[in-house]
C-alpha positions in Angstrom: -49.2 -55.1 19.7 -47.6 -54.0 22.8 -49.8 -51.2 23.3 -52.5 -53.5 23.6 -50.9 -56.1 25.8 -49.8 -53.8 28.3 -53.2 -52.2 29.4 -54.4 -55.6 29.5 -51.5 -56.6 31.9 -52.1 -53.7 33.9 -55.7 -54.5 34.8 -55.0 -58.2 35.1 -52.2 -57.3 37.7 -54.6 -55.2 39.9 -57.5 -57.7 39.9 -54.7 -60.3 40.8 -53.2 -58.4 43.4 -55.1 -59.9 46.4 -54.1 -63.5 45.4 -50.5 -62.4 44.6 -50.1 -61.0 48.0 -51.1 -64.5 49.4 -49.3 -66.5 47.0 -45.8 -64.5 47.7 -46.5 -64.5 51.6 -47.0 -68.1 51.4 -43.8 -68.6 49.2 -41.7 -66.4 51.4 -42.8 -68.3 54.4 -41.8 -71.5 52.7 -38.8 -70.2 51.0 -36.8 -68.6 53.6 -34.3 -71.1 55.2 -33.8 -71.2 58.7 -31.2 -74.1 58.8 -27.4 -73.6 59.2 -26.5 -71.7 56.0 -24.4 -73.8 53.5 -22.3 -71.2 51.4 -20.2 -73.2 49.3 -20.1 -72.1 45.5 -20.5 -69.1 43.6 -21.4 -65.5 44.9 -21.8 -63.1 42.3 -23.5 -59.8 42.1 -22.7 -56.1 42.2 -20.5 -53.3 44.0 -20.8 -49.8 44.5 -17.7 -48.1 46.2 -17.6 -44.6 48.3 -16.5 -42.8 45.2 -19.5 -44.0 43.4 -17.8 -46.4 41.3 -20.1 -49.2 40.2 -19.6 -52.7 38.5 -19.8 -56.6 38.8 -18.1 -58.7 41.4 -17.3 -62.5 40.8 -16.7 -64.5 44.0 -17.0 -68.1 45.2 -16.7 -69.8 48.8 -14.3 -72.6 48.3 -14.4 -74.2 52.0 -16.7 -74.0 54.8 -16.3 -76.0 58.1 -19.1 -75.6 59.8 -19.6 -71.9 60.5 -16.1 -70.8 59.0 -15.6 -70.2 55.6 -12.8 -69.2 52.9 -12.8 -68.0 49.5 -11.8 -65.4 46.9 -13.3 -62.5 44.8 -12.8 -60.0 42.0 -14.2 -56.6 41.8 -14.4 -55.8 38.1 -13.8 -52.5 36.3 -12.8 -50.4 39.1 -11.1 -47.0 38.1 -7.8 -48.6 38.8 -8.6 -52.0 37.4 -9.7 -55.2 38.5 -9.2 -56.1 42.2 -8.5 -59.6 43.4 -8.7 -60.8 46.8 -9.0 -63.5 49.5 -11.0 -63.7 52.5 -11.7 -65.8 55.7 -15.0 -65.5 57.4 -17.6 -67.0 59.8 -21.4 -66.9 59.6 -24.3 -67.1 62.1 -28.0 -67.7 60.7 -28.0 -64.2 59.2 -24.8 -62.6 59.7 -21.5 -62.7 57.9 -18.1 -61.2 59.1 -14.5 -61.8 58.3 -11.0 -60.3 57.0 -9.1 -60.8 53.8 -6.3 -59.5 52.1 -5.5 -58.3 48.4 -2.1 -57.3 46.7 -0.7 -54.5 49.1 -3.5 -54.4 51.6 -6.1 -55.9 53.9 -9.8 -56.3 54.0 -12.5 -56.5 56.6 -16.1 -57.1 56.0 -19.6 -57.6 57.8 -23.1 -57.7 56.7 -26.5 -59.6 56.4 -27.4 -63.0 54.8 -30.7 -64.4 53.8 -31.1 -68.0 52.5 -33.9 -69.6 50.3 -34.8 -73.2 50.7 -35.6 -74.7 47.4 -35.9 -78.4 46.1 -32.5 -79.6 45.8 -30.5 -76.9 47.7 -30.7 -73.1 49.1 -30.1 -69.9 47.2 -28.7 -66.9 49.1 -28.4 -63.2 49.2 -25.5 -61.3 51.0 -25.4 -57.7 51.6 -21.7 -56.6 52.8 -20.0 -53.6 53.7 -16.3 -54.1 52.7 -13.3 -52.0 54.1 -10.3 -52.3 51.7 -7.0 -50.7 53.0 -3.4 -50.4 52.1 -0.8 -47.8 52.8 -2.2 -44.5 52.3 -5.5 -45.5 50.8 -8.7 -46.8 51.9 -12.1 -47.3 50.4 -15.7 -48.5 51.6 -17.2 -50.9 48.9 -20.8 -52.4 49.5 -21.6 -55.6 47.7 -24.9 -57.3 46.9 -24.4 -61.1 46.1 -26.4 -63.9 44.8 -25.8 -67.6 45.4 -27.9 -69.5 42.8 -30.0 -72.3 43.4 -27.9 -75.6 42.7 -27.9 -77.3 39.3 -28.8 -76.6 35.7 -32.3 -78.2 35.2 -34.5 -75.6 36.9 -36.9 -73.6 34.7 -35.0 -71.0 32.1 -36.4 -67.3 32.3 -34.3 -66.3 29.2 -36.1 -63.8 26.9 -38.1 -60.6 27.0 -41.1 -60.1 29.3 -43.3 -57.0 30.0 -45.9 -56.7 32.8 -46.7 -54.5 35.8 -45.4 -53.4 39.4 -47.5 -51.8 42.1 -46.5 -50.6 45.6 -47.8 -52.5 48.7 -47.6 -51.9 52.3 -44.1 -52.1 54.2 -44.3 -55.2 56.1 -41.8 -54.2 58.2 -42.9 -50.9 59.3 -46.7 -51.0 58.3 -46.2 -47.5 56.1 -49.2 -47.3 53.6 -48.7 -47.7 50.1 -47.8 -44.8 47.7 -50.2 -44.7 44.9 -47.9 -43.0 42.5 -45.4 -46.1 42.4 -47.3 -48.2 39.8 -46.6 -48.7 36.2 -44.9 -51.1 33.6 -41.9 -53.4 34.1 -40.0 -54.4 31.2 -37.2 -57.1 31.5 -34.7 -58.6 29.0 -33.0 -62.0 30.4 -29.9 -63.6 28.9 -29.1 -67.5 28.8 -28.0 -69.2 32.0 -24.2 -68.8 32.6 -21.7 -71.6 33.4 -21.8 -69.9 36.9 -25.5 -70.8 37.2 -27.1 -67.5 37.0 -29.3 -65.5 34.4 -28.0 -62.0 33.6 -30.7 -59.3 32.7 -31.9 -56.0 32.6 -35.0 -54.2 34.1 -36.8 -51.0 33.4 -39.7 -49.5 35.5 -41.7 -46.7 33.8 -45.0 -45.1 35.0 -46.8 -45.7 31.5 -46.5 -47.6 28.5 -45.1 -44.7 26.7 -43.2 -43.0 29.3 -39.4 -43.2 29.6 -38.1 -45.7 32.4 -37.3 -44.0 35.8 -35.4 -46.9 36.8 -33.1 -49.1 34.7 -30.8 -51.5 36.5 -28.9 -54.7 35.7 -29.5 -57.8 37.7 -28.7 -61.4 38.4 -31.3 -64.1 38.9 -31.4 -67.8 39.7 -34.2 -70.5 39.7 -35.0 -73.4 41.6 -36.4 -76.8 40.6 -39.6 -75.9 42.6 -39.9 -72.7 40.4 -38.8 -70.1 42.8 -36.8 -67.2 41.3 -34.4 -65.0 43.2 -32.9 -61.7 41.9 -30.5 -58.9 43.0 -30.2 -55.8 41.1 -28.2 -52.4 41.4 -28.3 -49.0 39.7 -27.2 -45.7 40.3 -29.8 -44.8 42.7 -30.0 -47.9 44.9 -30.4 -51.8 44.8 -32.8 -54.4 45.0 -33.9 -58.1 45.9 -36.8 -59.8 44.2 -38.4 -63.1 45.4 -41.1 -64.7 43.0 -42.7 -67.7 41.2 -42.0 -68.9 37.9 -45.1 -70.1 35.7 -44.2 -72.6 33.1 -46.2 -74.4 30.4 -47.6 -77.7 31.2 -44.9 -79.6 29.5 -42.0 -77.2 29.2 -39.5 -75.9 31.7 -39.6 -72.6 29.9 -41.1 -69.7 31.8 -44.3 -68.0 30.7 -44.6 -65.6 33.6 -43.3 -64.6 36.7 -45.2 -63.1 39.9 -43.5 -62.0 43.0 -42.4 -59.3 45.3 -39.5 -57.1 45.4 -37.8 -54.8 47.8 -36.1 -51.6 46.5 -33.5 -49.8 48.4 -32.7 -46.2 47.3 -29.8 -44.1 48.3 -31.9 -41.4 49.6 -33.1 -43.5 52.2 -36.5 -44.8 50.9 -37.4 -48.5 50.8 -40.1 -49.6 48.6 -42.0 -53.0 48.5 -43.9 -53.7 45.4 -45.6 -56.7 43.7 -44.8 -57.5 40.1 -46.1 -59.7 37.4 -44.5 -60.2 34.0 -45.1 -62.6 30.9 -42.7 -63.6 28.3 -43.1 -63.2 24.7 -42.7 -66.5 23.1 
């Protein structure tokens, strides 16, 4: 059944590409928030250290007033074990910086911030460079963090889905598309956690019977107005996704997701692609 479904989805994706670009451009213009960012709450995601260690981050901002904030975090499964830390920082519209401390050492961090306006409140993505230092030891750790849309009543995206992806022109540089960056996308998404996010795993392959060339975990969130934001990380890079959740007429369960993603590879490449996936129900 999947062998029949994937080719149909492939051609549907190509025929719908023009419409999808218009839809995602409109949604991106509508969805990016330009208000002073509200950061209070969960910020979870992924880390990669300068020695190649990778894993998950759990963090939260406990206080904010109005551009200063404070919180705590946990790097999970470092080679030396979990690392708990506290931090203080400041935020402008799109930039984060601050300092912190952990047992026996100090922390300095800075990076970018994007917030996405949704019905009922914003989601956000931070990409931070963190310098951990103690006596005789220091490490650079890059983190990619997701702040979920508030509430638990937004559409569920739990399940297995399959569809297509296709490279598009880089909106920043105007670089042309790569005709070889096209193929099949498969995702598996777990139930919404108590922290308000959906954990999942994505695989990209060039054809329905080819092995995946990219296999990354991700965290995602959905809004009451059916936006979805994902952050992902793997051995070769990371990615940020912004899309639209399609639901049935009388259901909050998703039937499909359409959107656009940016992949940032460690070799310096940045790739923009559309994707559309449908859930098996």
